[in-house]
C-alpha positions in Angstrom: 0.7 17.6 -13.1 2.6 16.4 -10.0 0.3 18.5 -7.9 -2.5 15.9 -8.5 -0.7 13.8 -6.0 -2.8 15.1 -3.2 -3.8 14.5 0.4 -6.4 12.1 -0.9 -3.5 9.8 -1.9 -1.9 10.0 1.5 -5.2 9.5 3.2 -5.8 6.4 1.1 -2.4 5.1 2.0 -3.1 5.6 5.8 -6.4 3.8 5.3 -4.6 1.0 3.4 -2.2 0.5 6.4 -5.2 -0.2 8.6 -6.8 -2.4 6.0 -3.5 -4.3 5.6 -3.3 -5.0 9.3 -6.9 -6.2 9.4 -6.5 -8.4 6.2 -3.4 -10.0 7.5 -5.0 -10.7 10.9 -8.1 -12.2 9.2 -6.2 -14.4 6.7 -3.5 -15.6 9.0 -5.1 -15.9 12.4 -8.8 -16.6 11.6 -8.4 -18.6 8.3 -5.0 -20.1 9.2 -3.5 -19.2 5.8 0.3 -19.5 5.5 0.6 -21.5 8.8 -1.2 -19.1 11.1 1.9 -17.7 12.9 2.5 -14.1 14.1 5.7 -13.9 12.1 3.7 -14.7 9.0 1.1 -12.1 9.9 3.8 -9.4 10.2 5.4 -10.4 6.9 2.1 -10.3 5.1 1.3 -6.9 6.6 4.7 -5.5 5.6 4.2 -6.9 2.1 0.8 -5.4 1.7 2.0 -2.0 2.9 5.1 -2.1 0.8 3.1 -2.9 -2.3 0.9 0.1 -1.9 3.9 2.3 -1.1 5.5 1.1 -4.3 2.3 2.1 -6.2 2.4 5.6 -4.6 6.1 6.0 -5.7 5.3 4.8 -9.2 2.3 7.3 -9.4 4.5 10.2 -8.4 7.2 9.2 -11.0 4.5 8.7 -13.7 3.0 12.1 -13.0 6.4 13.7 -13.2 7.1 12.0 -16.6 3.7 13.1 -17.9 4.3 16.7 -16.8 7.5 16.8 -18.8 5.5 16.2 -22.0 2.7 18.7 -21.2 4.9 21.8 -21.3 
């Protein structure tokens, strides 16, 4: 079951990194959310990427747990 964690997941994560950079630029620089500073933009980008990375870690742990019960 752990093998379902495929290259598609890694490709989605790579795409999410780009989306995070664009989103943080749009929200912080263009719409002036959170004060509009570069430091804020970097923090938002890191937060978005970290959240998705945490999801990928949780998915791999969950697939491992499920695989234990399917034997």
